[in-house]
N, C-alpha and C positions, 0 to 999 in steps of 0.2 A: 420808194424811200429806202435808204441804205440800211444795212445791218448795223446794230449798235456797236460802235467802236470806241467810244469814250464816254466819260461821265457827263459831258456837256449836253444840256437840253437843246434840241434843235429849233425850238420855237423862237422866231425873231421878234421878241417882245420884251421891252425893258423890265416890266414887272415880273414876268416869268423868268427871265435870266437872273434877276436879283434873287428870286425865291430859290432857283436851282443852286445858286452858290452856297446856300445854307441847308441843303437837303442831301447830305453825304450818304445817309443810310439807304435812301431810295435809289440813288445812283449806283451804289455798290450792289444792291439787290438786283437791279436791272442788268448790270454787267454779268452777274452770276446766273441769272435765270432768263436771259433774253430768249434763248432757244425755245422756251415753253410757249412763247407768244408768236413765233414766226409762222406766218400763214393762217393765223386765227382771225376770225371776224368777231370783234368785241362790241356789244351794245352797252352803252354807258348812259346812266342818268346821274349827274353830279352837279353840285354848285360849280358853275364855270367861272373860275378866277385863277390868278397866276399859279397858285400852288398845285391845284388839280391839273392845270395845263402842263406842268412839269411831268406828272405821271402820264398824261395822255400823249405828250410828245415822245417820251421814252418808249412807251408801248408801240407807237407808230414806227419809231426808229428801229425797234426790234423786229419789225416786219409784220405787225398786226394791222388789219384794216379796222378802222374805228368809225362807228356811227354814234354820235354823242348828242344828247339834249340836256338842258339845264333843269334845275329845280325851279319851281315858280317864284318869280320876283327877285332872283338873286344873281342872274347872269351879268357878268361884267362884259359889256359889248366889245370893248377894245381887245380883251383877251379872246373872246369868241372869234373876232375877225382875224386875229393872228393865227389861230388854229386853222381857220378856213384857208388862210393864205399858205399854210404848209401842206394843204391837201386833205385835211381831215374834214369829214362830213359833220357839220354842226347844224342841228335842227332847232329852230325856234329863237326867241328873243326874250329879253328881260320883261317886256311889257305884256307877254302872253298871259291870259287869264287861265283858269283851271280847265275850261273847255278846250282851249287851244293846246294846253299842256297835254291833255289826253290824246289829242291828235298827234302831237310830237312823239309821244310814247309809242303810238301805233306805227309811226313811220320808222322808228328805230327797230321795232320788232319785224316790220316788213322786210328789213334787210337780212333777216334770218341769222342772227348772231349765234355762234356756238359757245360763247362765254358771255356772261352778263355781269356788269358791275353796277349795282343799284343803290339808290339813296332815297329811302322812304317806301320801297317795295312796289312802286308803280309799274316797273317793267315786269317784275315777277308776277304781279297780279294780272298783267296783260297776257303773259304766257299761259297762265292757268285758264283765263277766259277763252283763249283760243284752243284749249285742249292740248297744249304743248307746242313745242317748236322742233322740227326735224333737225337732228344733229346737235341739239343743245346739251352741253356737257355738265354745266353747273353755273352757279352764281355766287357772288358775294353781295351782302347788304350792309351798308355803312352804319345805319342808325339803330338806336334802341326802338324808336317809333316804328321803323320798318319791321324789326324783329317781332315786336308785339302784334303788329298787324298780321303778319304771316301766321304766327302761332294761333291767332284767333279764328282763322279760316277753317271751315269744315273740311274743305279739300286741301290737302297738303301737297307741296311740290314732290314730284317723283325723281328729283335730281338734287344733288348737294347744294345747300345754301349756307354759306359761312357768314355769320353775323359778326362783323368786325367789332361792334360795340360790346360784344360778349367777352372780349379780351380784357382780362384784369389789367394788363399793361396800358391799354388805350384808355380805359376808364380812369386810371390814375393820372396819366401824363396829359393826354389831350383833353379829355372831358372835364377833369377837375381843374387843372392848372391852365390849360389853354383856353377853354370856354370862359372860365371866370374872368380872365384878363380881357378877352375880346368882347364879351357882352358888355362889360362895364365901359370899355372904350367906346363901343358903338352908342351906348346910352348917352355918354358925355358928348359925343359928336353931335347927336341928334337934338340935344336939349340945352347944352351949355349951362346946366344946373350944377350947383355945388353939392357934393356928397357929404362932407363932414356935418354931422348934426341932423341930416335928413333921416326921416323914418321910412325904412325900406322893408317890404315884405317879400320874401321869396317863397313861392308855392312849389313844393317838391324839393326834397333834399337828397336826391340821387346825386351821382357824380357831378353832373352839370350844375344843378341847383346848389350843391355844396360849394363848388368853385365860385359861383356868383355871390353867394352869401358871404363867404369868407373874404373875397376880394373887396366887397362893399364895406365890410367891417374894418378891414385893414386901412381903408381910406377914410374912416371916421363916421360912416353911416351907423345909425342905430337900427340893427337888423332883427327882424322877427321872421320865424319860419313856420310854415304850415305843412305838415305831412301826415297822412293817415296811417303810415307804417310806424308802429311804436319804436322799432329799432332805429329807424332813420331819425325820428323825432328825438330819441335819446342821444344820438350822435350830435344833433344840432345843439342840444342843451349842453353836452360836454364840450362843444366847441365855443361855448359862450353866448349862444344866441337865445333869445326869448322864443318860446314855442307855445302855440295855442291853436284853438280851432279857428279856421279861416274867417268865419263870419264875425268872430270876436276881435280879430286883428285888423280887419279892413277899415273900421271907422277911424283909426288913427294912422292909416297908411298913406304916405305921400307918393311913394314910388313902388309900383307893383311889378314883379318879375314872374313870368309864368314858365315853369320848368318841369312840368309833370310828364309831358308827352301824350296826355290823354285829352280827348275832346270834352267840351262843355264844363270845364272845371269852374269857370266863372259864369254862372247862370243868373236868372232873375233875382234870386235871393241875395246872391253875392253883390250884384250890381246895386241892389237897394241898400247895401251896407257900406258902400264906398263913400269916402268923404269927398266933398267938393274939391275939384282940382287934382285928383289922383292922376298920375301919369302911369300908363300901362305899357310894358314892353314884353315881347315874345322871346323866349329862349329856345323852346323846343322846335323840332323840325317842321311841324305843320302848324299853320296859323288857325288852330281850331280850339284852343283852350279857353278862349273867350267866346261865348255863345253869341254869334253874330245876329241871330234872329231875336234873341232876348234883348240885345243892345238896341236893335232897330225899334223894337216895341217901346222902349223907354225914351227914344231920341225924338226931339222935335226939330232939331237943325244940326248941321255939321259944317264946320269951317275948317278947310284944309290949307296948310301952309308948309313951307320948307321945300328944299330941293329934292329931286328924285332920290329915293333911298332913305331920306331922312324926314319923310312926311309926318307932320303932326296933325291929327284929326281931332278937333275939339268938338265933342258931342255935348250939346246942351240937352239935358234931360227934362222930362215933363215937370219935375218938381223944382227946376231952376238950377240944379247942380250941373257942373261941367266935368266931364271925364276926357282926358287926353290919351289918345291911342297912337302909339308910334308905329308907322309902317304897317298898319292893319295887323299888328302882332306877328308879322313875318320875323324871321330870325334877325334880331337887331345887330348882331355881330357881323352879319353879311350885308344887310341893307344900309347900315350907317357906318360900317368899318370895313376892314379888309379881311375879315374872317379870323380864324384861329392863328396864333403865331406860327411862323414858318417852321420852327423846330418841332413844334407839337404835331403839325401836319406831316412833317417828314416821317415821324413815327407812324401815324395813322395810315399814310399812304404806303409805307413799307409793309405794314401788315396786310393791306389790300393786295399789293403786288405778290407777296409771298403766298397768300391764301389762294389767289387766282392761279398762280403757277402750280400749286399743289393740286387744284382741281383739274387744270389742263393736262397735267402729266400723269395724274393718278398715283403719284409717288407717296402720298400719305395714306397708309392702309386704314386709318381710323375713319376716313370719309365714307359716309353712307348717304342715302337719299334723305332729304328733309333738312330742317333747320338745325344748326349746330354751331358751337363756338369755334373760334380760331383754334386749330390744333395746338395742344400744349407744347409740343416740341418747337413749333414756330414761335409761339409767344415767348418762350424762355430764350431762344436764340436771339430774337430781336431785343429782348430786355438786356441780355449780356452785351449785345452790340451797342445799345444806347449807353450803358454804364461805361463801356470802353471809350465811346465817343466823347461823353461829357467829362471823363477823367483826364482826357488829353487836352482839354481846352486850357 
């Protein structure tokens, strides 16, 4: 594959080419930092869709060898096929279950990458389980969920791990504004339900939950928020949302959005409080906020309908109530929509590329072993670039 010579993404795929037209910051970053990736082998776990394909294509064009697998249930197969056609190793398929996903992770690590770009910390977990990888320089982790996972482990990485979601800039632009738009879009695609007047509850008022709650409210939904952090709860109140304890809000909830990033938030007690007909959608990276075992305990039958990615599972419970689960609470903005808006992803993937380049070159003196935020110098430079880009529109 040739050295990067232009801003044009090399992947011959209509969706990817369309995304690339609207990702000027990533293109400029790759032109400036291409040499950091030449000759590198990069192991990647990401949602495989056109916007991430732009990054993957530009990394390959810069001279990196890429071994890529998707996150469970979100791979867009036409995009994956286009990447394979360009010579990139893509492991796995959209239909893979968690067991197969773990096998895919192992195959990526078998390639012995010297840089890792992770999404949910599955690759990083695999590295630690193997006792390390020879030649591994460092990693980036895209998500808050992944960052929380890594920080909870007794054994910490002995290489730098930059958590992209620890960037103040990304939390504001992509997580709050981008996720809010795309989650609501995915929900509407999957259900065709009307939002004005609907009673919606958002669980978790971090940046993603805030974006979802605020977007729903702008579209006329009556929004309530549950968050155990008093500061975030206060933010929700000041934004005009009603706030309360989750079990108190659920009996009147029609639409339930799970945005905490933590497992088991909706357990047996919460399932018992849900009103008949509640529709549940996942926002967080992992489909674990609804306790699947507790739901199975309560369920007597399940009826599934809808096209792939927009599946609606109607669970009839023992007491006669019905609960509708969208895409098994996988990320609704990726299963039933096209992910975050292109411009928001341009920002997030620019932070990925800049952070990965800093690890590869060792040019950022603040980097040390273990989990850390995007270096402040990178965050500020990308923020200034975004202001300049938006001001020229």
